[in-house]
All heavy atoms as a GROMACS GRO file, in nm:
protein
  593
    1MET      N    1   6.506  13.623  -1.443
    1MET     CA    2   6.387  13.547  -1.476
    1MET      C    3   6.426  13.436  -1.574
    1MET      O    4   6.503  13.456  -1.665
    1MET     CB    5   6.283  13.639  -1.539
    1MET     CG    6   6.151  13.572  -1.555
    1MET     SD    7   6.019  13.694  -1.548
    1MET     CE    8   5.954  13.678  -1.708
    2VAL      N    9   6.368  13.319  -1.554
    2VAL     CA   10   6.398  13.201  -1.635
    2VAL      C   11   6.310  13.201  -1.760
    2VAL      O   12   6.191  13.231  -1.753
    2VAL     CB   13   6.371  13.073  -1.553
    2VAL    CG1   14   6.394  12.949  -1.635
    2VAL    CG2   15   6.457  13.072  -1.428
    3SER      N   16   6.370  13.165  -1.874
    3SER     CA   17   6.291  13.157  -1.998
    3SER      C   18   6.207  13.029  -1.996
    3SER      O   19   6.234  12.936  -1.919
    3SER     CB   20   6.384  13.156  -2.120
    3SER     OG   21   6.456  13.035  -2.125
    4ILE      N   22   6.108  13.022  -2.082
    4ILE     CA   23   6.021  12.905  -2.089
    4ILE      C   24   6.100  12.779  -2.125
    4ILE      O   25   6.084  12.677  -2.057
    4ILE     CB   26   5.903  12.930  -2.185
    4ILE    CG1   27   5.812  13.037  -2.123
    4ILE    CG2   28   5.825  12.802  -2.214
    4ILE    CD1   29   5.701  13.085  -2.212
    5PRO      N   30   6.185  12.781  -2.228
    5PRO     CA   31   6.263  12.659  -2.256
    5PRO      C   32   6.351  12.616  -2.139
    5PRO      O   33   6.366  12.497  -2.113
    5PRO     CB   34   6.348  12.699  -2.377
    5PRO     CG   35   6.271  12.806  -2.444
    5PRO     CD   36   6.206  12.882  -2.332
    6GLU      N   37   6.410  12.711  -2.066
    6GLU     CA   38   6.492  12.678  -1.950
    6GLU      C   39   6.406  12.616  -1.840
    6GLU      O   40   6.449  12.523  -1.772
    6GLU     CB   41   6.562  12.803  -1.897
    6GLU     CG   42   6.673  12.853  -1.986
    6GLU     CD   43   6.729  12.988  -1.938
    6GLU    OE1   44   6.657  13.065  -1.872
    6GLU    OE2   45   6.846  13.012  -1.966
    7TYR      N   46   6.285  12.668  -1.821
    7TYR     CA   47   6.196  12.617  -1.718
    7TYR      C   48   6.160  12.470  -1.743
    7TYR      O   49   6.159  12.390  -1.651
    7TYR     CB   50   6.068  12.701  -1.710
    7TYR     CG   51   5.971  12.648  -1.609
    7TYR    CD1   52   5.986  12.675  -1.474
    7TYR    CD2   53   5.864  12.568  -1.649
    7TYR    CE1   54   5.897  12.624  -1.381
    7TYR    CE2   55   5.775  12.516  -1.556
    7TYR     CZ   56   5.791  12.545  -1.422
    7TYR     OH   57   5.704  12.493  -1.330
    8TYR      N   58   6.131  12.435  -1.868
    8TYR     CA   59   6.088  12.299  -1.901
    8TYR      C   60   6.204  12.202  -1.925
    8TYR      O   61   6.182  12.082  -1.940
    8TYR     CB   62   5.995  12.300  -2.022
    8TYR     CG   63   5.856  12.346  -1.987
    8TYR    CD1   64   5.810  12.471  -2.026
    8TYR    CD2   65   5.771  12.265  -1.914
    8TYR    CE1   66   5.683  12.513  -1.993
    8TYR    CE2   67   5.644  12.307  -1.879
    8TYR     CZ   68   5.600  12.431  -1.919
    8TYR     OH   69   5.475  12.473  -1.886
    9GLU      N   70   6.327  12.250  -1.926
    9GLU     CA   71   6.442  12.164  -1.950
    9GLU      C   72   6.450  12.051  -1.848
    9GLU      O   73   6.450  12.074  -1.727
    9GLU     CB   74   6.571  12.246  -1.946
    9GLU     CG   75   6.694  12.168  -1.981
    9GLU     CD   76   6.819  12.254  -1.989
    9GLU    OE1   77   6.808  12.375  -2.015
    9GLU    OE2   78   6.927  12.199  -1.966
   10GLY      N   79   6.453  11.927  -1.898
   10GLY     CA   80   6.464  11.810  -1.813
   10GLY      C   81   6.338  11.772  -1.738
   10GLY      O   82   6.339  11.680  -1.656
   11LYS      N   83   6.227  11.840  -1.765
   11LYS     CA   84   6.102  11.814  -1.693
   11LYS      C   85   6.008  11.727  -1.775
   11LYS      O   86   6.011  11.724  -1.896
   11LYS     CB   87   6.033  11.944  -1.656
   11LYS     CG   88   6.111  12.024  -1.555
   11LYS     CD   89   6.032  12.137  -1.501
   11LYS     CE   90   6.117  12.208  -1.394
   11LYS     NZ   91   6.068  12.335  -1.358
   12ASN      N   92   5.919  11.656  -1.703
   12ASN     CA   93   5.810  11.582  -1.763
   12ASN      C   94   5.686  11.670  -1.760
   12ASN      O   95   5.663  11.741  -1.661
   12ASN     CB   96   5.781  11.454  -1.685
   12ASN     CG   97   5.896  11.357  -1.691
   12ASN    OD1   98   5.949  11.329  -1.797
   12ASN    ND2   99   5.937  11.307  -1.575
   13VAL      N  100   5.605  11.665  -1.866
   13VAL     CA  101   5.486  11.747  -1.874
   13VAL      C  102   5.366  11.657  -1.901
   13VAL      O  103   5.373  11.569  -1.987
   13VAL     CB  104   5.498  11.851  -1.989
   13VAL    CG1  105   5.371  11.933  -2.002
   13VAL    CG2  106   5.617  11.942  -1.965
   14LEU      N  107   5.257  11.676  -1.828
   14LEU     CA  108   5.132  11.606  -1.853
   14LEU      C  109   5.036  11.704  -1.919
   14LEU      O  110   5.009  11.811  -1.864
   14LEU     CB  111   5.070  11.554  -1.723
   14LEU     CG  112   4.930  11.492  -1.735
   14LEU    CD1  113   4.935  11.367  -1.823
   14LEU    CD2  114   4.874  11.461  -1.598
   15LEU      N  115   4.988  11.668  -2.037
   15LEU     CA  116   4.900  11.756  -2.113
   15LEU      C  117   4.765  11.687  -2.131
   15LEU      O  118   4.758  11.576  -2.181
   15LEU     CB  119   4.961  11.787  -2.249
   15LEU     CG  120   4.882  11.876  -2.344
   15LEU    CD1  121   4.858  12.013  -2.283
   15LEU    CD2  122   4.955  11.889  -2.476
   16THR      N  123   4.659  11.754  -2.088
   16THR     CA  124   4.524  11.705  -2.113
   16THR      C  125   4.461  11.797  -2.217
   16THR      O  126   4.501  11.912  -2.232
   16THR     CB  127   4.438  11.706  -1.985
   16THR    OG1  128   4.426  11.841  -1.937
   16THR    CG2  129   4.500  11.620  -1.877
   17GLY      N  130   4.366  11.745  -2.291
   17GLY     CA  131   4.300  11.827  -2.391
   17GLY      C  132   4.379  11.842  -2.520
   17GLY      O  133   4.354  11.934  -2.599
   18ALA      N  134   4.473  11.754  -2.545
   18ALA     CA  135   4.561  11.767  -2.662
   18ALA      C  136   4.491  11.742  -2.795
   18ALA      O  137   4.544  11.775  -2.899
   18ALA     CB  138   4.680  11.673  -2.650
   19THR      N  139   4.371  11.685  -2.791
   19THR     CA  140   4.300  11.660  -2.916
   19THR      C  141   4.219  11.780  -2.962
   19THR      O  142   4.172  11.782  -3.076
   19THR     CB  143   4.208  11.537  -2.904
   19THR    OG1  144   4.114  11.559  -2.799
   19THR    CG2  145   4.288  11.411  -2.878
   20GLY      N  146   4.203  11.878  -2.877
   20GLY     CA  147   4.132  12.000  -2.915
   20GLY      C  148   4.226  12.098  -2.985
   20GLY      O  149   4.348  12.078  -2.991
   21PHE      N  150   4.169  12.205  -3.037
   21PHE     CA  151   4.247  12.304  -3.112
   21PHE      C  152   4.360  12.362  -3.028
   21PHE      O  153   4.476  12.360  -3.067
   21PHE     CB  154   4.156  12.416  -3.164
   21PHE     CG  155   4.233  12.524  -3.234
   21PHE    CD1  156   4.282  12.505  -3.361
   21PHE    CD2  157   4.259  12.645  -3.170
   21PHE    CE1  158   4.354  12.604  -3.426
   21PHE    CE2  159   4.332  12.744  -3.234
   21PHE     CZ  160   4.379  12.724  -3.362
   22MET      N  161   4.327  12.414  -2.910
   22MET     CA  162   4.429  12.476  -2.826
   22MET      C  163   4.531  12.374  -2.776
   22MET      O  164   4.649  12.405  -2.763
   22MET     CB  165   4.365  12.549  -2.707
   22MET     CG  166   4.292  12.676  -2.746
   22MET     SD  167   4.398  12.794  -2.833
   22MET     CE  168   4.518  12.834  -2.709
   23GLY      N  169   4.485  12.253  -2.749
   23GLY     CA  170   4.577  12.148  -2.706
   23GLY      C  171   4.679  12.114  -2.812
   23GLY      O  172   4.797  12.095  -2.783
   24LYS      N  173   4.635  12.108  -2.939
   24LYS     CA  174   4.728  12.081  -3.049
   24LYS      C  175   4.828  12.194  -3.064
   24LYS      O  176   4.946  12.171  -3.086
   24LYS     CB  177   4.651  12.063  -3.180
   24LYS     CG  178   4.574  11.935  -3.188
   24LYS     CD  179   4.494  11.928  -3.317
   24LYS     CE  180   4.402  11.811  -3.319
   24LYS     NZ  181   4.313  11.810  -3.434
   25VAL      N  182   4.780  12.316  -3.050
   25VAL     CA  183   4.869  12.432  -3.059
   25VAL      C  184   4.971  12.430  -2.946
   25VAL      O  185   5.091  12.450  -2.968
   25VAL     CB  186   4.788  12.564  -3.058
   25VAL    CG1  187   4.878  12.685  -3.045
   25VAL    CG2  188   4.702  12.574  -3.182
   26LEU      N  189   4.925  12.403  -2.824
   26LEU     CA  190   5.016  12.399  -2.709
   26LEU      C  191   5.117  12.286  -2.723
   26LEU      O  192   5.236  12.305  -2.697
   26LEU     CB  193   4.936  12.381  -2.579
   26LEU     CG  194   5.018  12.373  -2.452
   26LEU    CD1  195   5.103  12.497  -2.430
   26LEU    CD2  196   4.928  12.349  -2.332
   27LEU      N  197   5.074  12.169  -2.768
   27LEU     CA  198   5.165  12.056  -2.786
   27LEU      C  199   5.271  12.089  -2.890
   27LEU      O  200   5.390  12.066  -2.868
   27LEU     CB  201   5.086  11.932  -2.828
   27LEU     CG  202   5.166  11.805  -2.853
   27LEU    CD1  203   5.242  11.764  -2.728
   27LEU    CD2  204   5.073  11.694  -2.900
   28GLU      N  205   5.230  12.146  -3.001
   28GLU     CA  206   5.326  12.184  -3.106
   28GLU      C  207   5.426  12.287  -3.054
   28GLU      O  208   5.546  12.274  -3.072
   28GLU     CB  209   5.251  12.240  -3.228
   28GLU     CG  210   5.339  12.275  -3.344
   28GLU     CD  211   5.400  12.414  -3.339
   28GLU    OE1  212   5.344  12.503  -3.274
   28GLU    OE2  213   5.507  12.432  -3.401
   29LYS      N  214   5.378  12.389  -2.987
   29LYS     CA  215   5.464  12.495  -2.935
   29LYS      C  216   5.562  12.440  -2.832
   29LYS      O  217   5.681  12.474  -2.832
   29LYS     CB  218   5.378  12.606  -2.873
   29LYS     CG  219   5.455  12.723  -2.819
   29LYS     CD  220   5.515  12.805  -2.928
   29LYS     CE  221   5.575  12.932  -2.870
   29LYS     NZ  222   5.645  13.009  -2.971
   30LEU      N  223   5.514  12.353  -2.746
   30LEU     CA  224   5.600  12.295  -2.642
   30LEU      C  225   5.710  12.210  -2.705
   30LEU      O  226   5.827  12.222  -2.669
   30LEU     CB  227   5.516  12.210  -2.547
   30LEU     CG  228   5.586  12.148  -2.428
   30LEU    CD1  229   5.641  12.255  -2.335
   30LEU    CD2  230   5.490  12.059  -2.352
   31LEU      N  231   5.675  12.125  -2.801
   31LEU     CA  232   5.775  12.039  -2.864
   31LEU      C  233   5.875  12.118  -2.949
   31LEU      O  234   5.993  12.086  -2.952
   31LEU     CB  235   5.706  11.933  -2.951
   31LEU     CG  236   5.626  11.829  -2.875
   31LEU    CD1  237   5.548  11.741  -2.971
   31LEU    CD2  238   5.716  11.745  -2.787
   32ARG      N  239   5.827  12.220  -3.015
   32ARG     CA  240   5.915  12.299  -3.102
   32ARG      C  241   6.003  12.395  -3.022
   32ARG      O  242   6.122  12.412  -3.050
   32ARG     CB  243   5.831  12.377  -3.203
   32ARG     CG  244   5.912  12.452  -3.306
   32ARG     CD  245   5.825  12.516  -3.413
   32ARG     NE  246   5.708  12.585  -3.363
   32ARG     CZ  247   5.708  12.708  -3.313
   32ARG    NH1  248   5.820  12.777  -3.306
   32ARG    NH2  249   5.595  12.763  -3.270
   33SER      N  250   5.948  12.457  -2.919
   33SER     CA  251   6.019  12.562  -2.846
   33SER      C  252   6.103  12.511  -2.728
   33SER      O  253   6.189  12.583  -2.679
   33SER     CB  254   5.920  12.665  -2.792
   33SER     OG  255   5.848  12.723  -2.897
   34CYS      N  256   6.073  12.392  -2.681
   34CYS     CA  257   6.141  12.338  -2.563
   34CYS      C  258   6.204  12.203  -2.597
   34CYS      O  259   6.158  12.098  -2.550
   34CYS     CB  260   6.042  12.325  -2.448
   34CYS     SG  261   5.960  12.478  -2.404
   35PRO      N  262   6.311  12.205  -2.676
   35PRO     CA  263   6.370  12.079  -2.722
   35PRO      C  264   6.429  11.993  -2.611
   35PRO      O  265   6.450  11.874  -2.630
   35PRO     CB  266   6.478  12.124  -2.820
   35PRO     CG  267   6.512  12.262  -2.779
   35PRO     CD  268   6.386  12.321  -2.724
   36LYS      N  269   6.454  12.051  -2.495
   36LYS     CA  270   6.516  11.975  -2.387
   36LYS      C  271   6.415  11.926  -2.283
   36LYS      O  272   6.454  11.880  -2.176
   36LYS     CB  273   6.626  12.057  -2.320
   36LYS     CG  274   6.742  12.081  -2.415
   36LYS     CD  275   6.854  12.155  -2.348
   36LYS     CE  276   6.968  12.177  -2.446
   36LYS     NZ  277   7.077  12.251  -2.384
   37VAL      N  278   6.283  11.936  -2.314
   37VAL     CA  279   6.183  11.880  -2.226
   37VAL      C  280   6.204  11.729  -2.223
   37VAL      O  281   6.237  11.668  -2.326
   37VAL     CB  282   6.039  11.917  -2.270
   37VAL    CG1  283   5.999  11.852  -2.400
   37VAL    CG2  284   5.938  11.882  -2.163
   38LYS      N  285   6.199  11.670  -2.105
   38LYS     CA  286   6.231  11.528  -2.093
   38LYS      C  287   6.125  11.441  -2.161
   38LYS      O  288   6.158  11.352  -2.239
   38LYS     CB  289   6.242  11.490  -1.944
   38LYS     CG  290   6.283  11.347  -1.921
   38LYS     CD  291   6.305  11.321  -1.774
   38LYS     CE  292   6.347  11.177  -1.752
   38LYS     NZ  293   6.366  11.152  -1.608
   39ALA      N  294   5.997  11.464  -2.130
   39ALA     CA  295   5.888  11.386  -2.190
   39ALA      C  296   5.758  11.465  -2.180
   39ALA      O  297   5.740  11.543  -2.086
   39ALA     CB  298   5.872  11.253  -2.119
   40VAL      N  299   5.671  11.442  -2.278
   40VAL     CA  300   5.537  11.499  -2.273
   40VAL      C  301   5.440  11.383  -2.275
   40VAL      O  302   5.439  11.302  -2.368
   40VAL     CB  303   5.509  11.592  -2.394
   40VAL    CG1  304   5.367  11.647  -2.386
   40VAL    CG2  305   5.610  11.706  -2.399
   41TYR      N  306   5.361  11.372  -2.170
   41TYR     CA  307   5.259  11.268  -2.160
   41TYR      C  308   5.126  11.332  -2.195
   41TYR      O  309   5.092  11.439  -2.145
   41TYR     CB  310   5.254  11.210  -2.018
   41TYR     CG  311   5.383  11.142  -1.980
   41TYR    CD1  312   5.483  11.211  -1.911
   41TYR    CD2  313   5.405  11.010  -2.014
   41TYR    CE1  314   5.602  11.149  -1.877
   41TYR    CE2  315   5.524  10.946  -1.980
   41TYR     CZ  316   5.622  11.016  -1.912
   41TYR     OH  317   5.739  10.955  -1.879
   42VAL      N  318   5.052  11.265  -2.283
   42VAL     CA  319   4.925  11.319  -2.329
   42VAL      C  320   4.813  11.225  -2.283
   42VAL      O  321   4.814  11.106  -2.315
   42VAL     CB  322   4.924  11.331  -2.483
   42VAL    CG1  323   4.792  11.384  -2.533
   42VAL    CG2  324   5.037  11.424  -2.528
   43LEU      N  325   4.719  11.278  -2.207
   43LEU     CA  326   4.605  11.202  -2.159
   43LEU      C  327   4.492  11.217  -2.260
   43LEU      O  328   4.448  11.328  -2.289
   43LEU     CB  329   4.561  11.253  -2.022
   43LEU     CG  330   4.440  11.185  -1.959
   43LEU    CD1  331   4.472  11.039  -1.927
   43LEU    CD2  332   4.399  11.259  -1.833
   44VAL      N  333   4.448  11.105  -2.316
   44VAL     CA  334   4.342  11.107  -2.417
   44VAL      C  335   4.233  11.010  -2.374
   44VAL      O  336   4.261  10.893  -2.347
   44VAL     CB  337   4.396  11.067  -2.557
   44VAL    CG1  338   4.286  11.069  -2.660
   44VAL    CG2  339   4.509  11.159  -2.599
   45ARG      N  340   4.111  11.057  -2.370
   45ARG     CA  341   3.998  10.973  -2.329
   45ARG      C  342   3.910  10.942  -2.450
   45ARG      O  343   3.915  11.012  -2.550
   45ARG     CB  344   3.916  11.043  -2.220
   45ARG     CG  345   3.855  11.173  -2.268
   45ARG     CD  346   3.781  11.244  -2.154
   45ARG     NE  347   3.732  11.372  -2.199
   45ARG     CZ  348   3.621  11.393  -2.265
   45ARG    NH1  349   3.544  11.292  -2.297
   45ARG    NH2  350   3.584  11.514  -2.301
   46PRO      N  351   3.827  10.838  -2.441
   46PRO     CA  352   3.734  10.812  -2.550
   46PRO      C  353   3.627  10.921  -2.553
   46PRO      O  354   3.595  10.981  -2.450
   46PRO     CB  355   3.673  10.677  -2.515
   46PRO     CG  356   3.699  10.657  -2.370
   46PRO     CD  357   3.818  10.740  -2.334
   47LYS      N  358   3.575  10.951  -2.670
   47LYS     CA  359   3.473  11.055  -2.682
   47LYS      C  360   3.388  11.031  -2.807
   47LYS      O  361   3.442  11.001  -2.913
   47LYS     CB  362   3.538  11.192  -2.691
   47LYS     CG  363   3.441  11.307  -2.695
   47LYS     CD  364   3.515  11.440  -2.700
   47LYS     CE  365   3.416  11.554  -2.713
   47LYS     NZ  366   3.484  11.681  -2.729
   48ALA      N  367   3.259  11.042  -2.793
   48ALA     CA  368   3.164  11.035  -2.905
   48ALA      C  369   3.188  10.913  -2.994
   48ALA      O  370   3.194  10.924  -3.116
   48ALA     CB  371   3.168  11.163  -2.987
   49GLY      N  372   3.206  10.798  -2.932
   49GLY     CA  373   3.224  10.675  -3.008
   49GLY      C  374   3.363  10.654  -3.065
   49GLY      O  375   3.388  10.556  -3.135
   50GLN      N  376   3.456  10.744  -3.039
   50GLN     CA  377   3.594  10.729  -3.085
   50GLN      C  378   3.680  10.674  -2.972
   50GLN      O  379   3.671  10.720  -2.859
   50GLN     CB  380   3.654  10.863  -3.129
   50GLN     CG  381   3.616  10.908  -3.267
   50GLN     CD  382   3.697  11.032  -3.303
   50GLN    OE1  383   3.694  11.132  -3.232
   50GLN    NE2  384   3.771  11.023  -3.412
   51THR      N  385   3.765  10.580  -3.006
   51THR     CA  386   3.858  10.527  -2.907
   51THR      C  387   3.972  10.626  -2.886
   51THR      O  388   3.997  10.711  -2.974
   51THR     CB  389   3.918  10.392  -2.955
   51THR    OG1  390   3.996  10.417  -3.073
   51THR    CG2  391   3.810  10.290  -2.982
   52PRO      N  392   4.042  10.616  -2.775
   52PRO     CA  393   4.159  10.703  -2.757
   52PRO      C  394   4.261  10.686  -2.870
   52PRO      O  395   4.322  10.783  -2.914
   52PRO     CB  396   4.217  10.659  -2.622
   52PRO     CG  397   4.101  10.603  -2.548
   52PRO     CD  398   4.015  10.538  -2.653
   53GLU      N  399   4.279  10.562  -2.917
   53GLU     CA  400   4.373  10.536  -3.025
   53GLU      C  401   4.334  10.612  -3.152
   53GLU      O  402   4.421  10.668  -3.220
   53GLU     CB  403   4.382  10.385  -3.055
   53GLU     CG  404   4.442  10.304  -2.943
   53GLU     CD  405   4.344  10.268  -2.831
   53GLU    OE1  406   4.224  10.294  -2.842
   53GLU    OE2  407   4.390  10.214  -2.729
   54ALA      N  408   4.206  10.614  -3.183
   54ALA     CA  409   4.159  10.687  -3.302
   54ALA      C  410   4.182  10.836  -3.287
   54ALA      O  411   4.218  10.905  -3.383
   54ALA     CB  412   4.011  10.658  -3.327
   55ARG      N  413   4.163  10.886  -3.167
   55ARG     CA  414   4.185  11.029  -3.143
   55ARG      C  415   4.334  11.064  -3.150
   55ARG      O  416   4.369  11.172  -3.198
   55ARG     CB  417   4.125  11.070  -3.008
   55ARG     CG  418   3.973  11.050  -3.008
   55ARG     CD  419   3.909  11.093  -2.881
   55ARG     NE  420   3.900  11.238  -2.883
   55ARG     CZ  421   3.886  11.313  -2.775
   55ARG    NH1  422   3.880  11.259  -2.656
   55ARG    NH2  423   3.879  11.445  -2.786
   56ILE      N  424   4.420  10.974  -3.105
   56ILE     CA  425   4.565  10.996  -3.116
   56ILE      C  426   4.606  10.997  -3.263
   56ILE      O  427   4.686  11.078  -3.306
   56ILE     CB  428   4.643  10.891  -3.035
   56ILE    CG1  429   4.622  10.915  -2.887
   56ILE    CG2  430   4.792  10.895  -3.070
   56ILE    CD1  431   4.673  10.805  -2.798
   57GLU      N  432   4.549  10.905  -3.341
   57GLU     CA  433   4.577  10.900  -3.485
   57GLU      C  434   4.539  11.033  -3.551
   57GLU      O  435   4.610  11.083  -3.638
   57GLU     CB  436   4.500  10.785  -3.551
   57GLU     CG  437   4.516  10.777  -3.700
   57GLU     CD  438   4.659  10.748  -3.744
   57GLU    OE1  439   4.731  10.678  -3.672
   57GLU    OE2  440   4.698  10.798  -3.852
   58GLU      N  441   4.430  11.092  -3.505
   58GLU     CA  442   4.385  11.222  -3.555
   58GLU      C  443   4.490  11.330  -3.528
   58GLU      O  444   4.518  11.414  -3.613
   58GLU     CB  445   4.253  11.258  -3.485
   58GLU     CG  446   4.165  11.354  -3.555
   58GLU     CD  447   4.034  11.368  -3.481
   58GLU    OE1  448   3.942  11.288  -3.507
   58GLU    OE2  449   4.025  11.458  -3.394
   59ILE      N  450   4.548  11.327  -3.409
   59ILE     CA  451   4.652  11.425  -3.373
   59ILE      C  452   4.777  11.404  -3.458
   59ILE      O  453   4.832  11.497  -3.515
   59ILE     CB  454   4.690  11.414  -3.224
   59ILE    CG1  455   4.576  11.453  -3.134
   59ILE    CG2  456   4.810  11.503  -3.194
   59ILE    CD1  457   4.605  11.427  -2.987
   60THR      N  458   4.823  11.280  -3.464
   60THR     CA  459   4.950  11.252  -3.530
   60THR      C  460   4.945  11.266  -3.681
   60THR      O  461   5.049  11.276  -3.745
   60THR     CB  462   5.003  11.112  -3.494
   60THR    OG1  463   4.906  11.013  -3.531
   60THR    CG2  464   5.031  11.101  -3.346
   61SER      N  465   4.825  11.268  -3.737
   61SER     CA  466   4.815  11.282  -3.883
   61SER      C  467   4.792  11.427  -3.927
   61SER      O  468   4.785  11.455  -4.046
   61SER     CB  469   4.702  11.194  -3.937
   61SER     OG  470   4.577  11.236  -3.887
   62CYS      N  471   4.781  11.521  -3.832
   62CYS     CA  472   4.761  11.661  -3.870
   62CYS      C  473   4.892  11.719  -3.926
   62CYS      O  474   5.000  11.671  -3.897
   62CYS     CB  475   4.710  11.744  -3.752
   62CYS     SG  476   4.832  11.782  -3.627
   63LYS      N  477   4.880  11.820  -4.008
   63LYS     CA  478   4.997  11.878  -4.076
   63LYS      C  479   5.104  11.928  -3.980
   63LYS      O  480   5.222  11.915  -4.006
   63LYS     CB  481   4.952  11.992  -4.168
   63LYS     CG  482   4.880  11.944  -4.290
   63LYS     CD  483   4.843  12.061  -4.381
   63LYS     CE  484   4.769  12.009  -4.503
   63LYS     NZ  485   4.737  12.117  -4.596
   64VAL      N  486   5.063  11.985  -3.870
   64VAL     CA  487   5.159  12.038  -3.773
   64VAL      C  488   5.245  11.925  -3.718
   64VAL      O  489   5.368  11.936  -3.710
   64VAL     CB  490   5.086  12.111  -3.658
   64VAL    CG1  491   5.180  12.143  -3.545
   64VAL    CG2  492   5.021  12.237  -3.709
   65CYS      N  493   5.185  11.813  -3.682
   65CYS     CA  494   5.261  11.702  -3.625
   65CYS      C  495   5.349  11.635  -3.729
   65CYS      O  496   5.458  11.590  -3.697
   65CYS     CB  497   5.166  11.601  -3.562
   65CYS     SG  498   5.086  11.667  -3.415
   66ILE      N  499   5.302  11.628  -3.852
   66ILE     CA  500   5.385  11.571  -3.958
   66ILE      C  501   5.510  11.657  -3.977
   66ILE      O  502   5.621  11.606  -3.990
   66ILE     CB  503   5.305  11.556  -4.089
   66ILE    CG1  504   5.198  11.448  -4.071
   66ILE    CG2  505   5.395  11.524  -4.206
   66ILE    CD1  506   5.095  11.441  -4.182
   67THR      N  507   5.494  11.788  -3.975
   67THR     CA  508   5.607  11.880  -3.988
   67THR      C  509   5.702  11.863  -3.870
   67THR      O  510   5.824  11.859  -3.888
   67THR     CB  511   5.557  12.025  -3.996
   67THR    OG1  512   5.470  12.037  -4.108
   67THR    CG2  513   5.672  12.123  -4.009
   68LEU      N  514   5.649  11.851  -3.748
   68LEU     CA  515   5.735  11.830  -3.631
   68LEU      C  516   5.813  11.700  -3.644
   68LEU      O  517   5.931  11.694  -3.612
   68LEU     CB  518   5.649  11.825  -3.504
   68LEU     CG  519   5.596  11.958  -3.452
   68LEU    CD1  520   5.498  11.933  -3.338
   68LEU    CD2  521   5.708  12.048  -3.407
   69SER      N  522   5.748  11.596  -3.693
   69SER     CA  523   5.813  11.467  -3.711
   69SER      C  524   5.927  11.476  -3.812
   69SER      O  525   6.035  11.421  -3.792
   69SER     CB  526   5.711  11.363  -3.756
   69SER     OG  527   5.772  11.239  -3.777
   70GLN      N  528   5.904  11.548  -3.920
   70GLN     CA  529   6.006  11.563  -4.024
   70GLN      C  530   6.129  11.637  -3.972
   70GLN      O  531   6.239  11.615  -4.021
   70GLN     CB  532   5.948  11.636  -4.145
   70GLN     CG  533   5.847  11.553  -4.221
   70GLN     CD  534   5.772  11.634  -4.326
   70GLN    OE1  535   5.771  11.757  -4.324
   70GLN    NE2  536   5.709  11.565  -4.418
   71HIS      N  537   6.111  11.723  -3.874
   71HIS     CA  538   6.223  11.801  -3.819
   71HIS      C  539   6.280  11.738  -3.692
   71HIS      O  540   6.364  11.798  -3.625
   71HIS     CB  541   6.179  11.945  -3.793
   71HIS     CG  542   6.159  12.023  -3.919
   71HIS    ND1  543   6.035  12.032  -3.980
   71HIS    CD2  544   6.245  12.091  -3.997
   71HIS    CE1  545   6.048  12.104  -4.090
   71HIS    NE2  546   6.174  12.141  -4.103
   72GLY      N  547   6.232  11.619  -3.656
   72GLY     CA  548   6.287  11.548  -3.542
   72GLY      C  549   6.234  11.589  -3.407
   72GLY      O  550   6.287  11.548  -3.304
   73TYR      N  551   6.127  11.669  -3.403
   73TYR     CA  552   6.072  11.712  -3.274
   73TYR      C  553   5.970  11.612  -3.218
   73TYR      O  554   5.932  11.620  -3.104
   73TYR     CB  555   6.001  11.847  -3.287
   73TYR     CG  556   6.094  11.962  -3.319
   73TYR    CD1  557   6.090  12.026  -3.442
   73TYR    CD2  558   6.185  12.007  -3.225
   73TYR    CE1  559   6.173  12.131  -3.471
   73TYR    CE2  560   6.270  12.113  -3.254
   73TYR     CZ  561   6.263  12.174  -3.376
   73TYR     OH  562   6.345  12.279  -3.403
   74TRP      N  563   5.921  11.521  -3.300
   74TRP     CA  564   5.809  11.437  -3.263
   74TRP      C  565   5.844  11.294  -3.296
   74TRP      O  566   5.881  11.262  -3.407
   74TRP     CB  567   5.687  11.482  -3.343
   74TRP     CG  568   5.563  11.401  -3.325
   74TRP    CD1  569   5.531  11.286  -3.390
   74TRP    CD2  570   5.451  11.432  -3.242
   74TRP    NE1  571   5.408  11.244  -3.351
   74TRP    CE2  572   5.356  11.330  -3.261
   74TRP    CE3  573   5.424  11.535  -3.153
   74TRP    CZ2  574   5.236  11.330  -3.195
   74TRP    CZ3  575   5.303  11.534  -3.089
   74TRP    CH2  576   5.210  11.432  -3.109
   75SER      N  577   5.831  11.206  -3.203
   75SER     CA  578   5.844  11.062  -3.231
   75SER      C  579   5.739  10.990  -3.150
   75SER      O  580   5.711  11.026  -3.037
   75SER     CB  581   5.983  11.012  -3.197
   75SER     OG  582   6.006  11.019  -3.060
   76PHE      N  583   5.680  10.890  -3.209
   76PHE     CA  584   5.576  10.814  -3.140
   76PHE      C  585   5.581  10.670  -3.182
   76PHE      O  586   5.651  10.633  -3.272
   76PHE     CB  587   5.437  10.872  -3.166
   76PHE     CG  588   5.411  10.908  -3.308
   76PHE    CD1  589   5.354  10.814  -3.393
   76PHE    CD2  590   5.445  11.032  -3.359
   76PHE    CE1  591   5.330  10.846  -3.525
   76PHE    CE2  592   5.420  11.064  -3.491
   76PHE     CZ  593   5.363  10.971  -3.575
   0.00000   0.00000   0.00000
């Protein structure tokens, strides 16, 4: 049986719902646990008067993402 990091090695991943609680958790886990994933694409739509850019800023400014960035798992 293949491990999760082995499965995602060299693959592209499309993630929807990344601005929600579970999406942030999944994004963090994927970036931290699967260092050889080729790319993670995040689909973000406007919602409740917020632009997609504002919602992305919300994700990238959370403590989890700052920690990932400091350890080299996250670049944007």
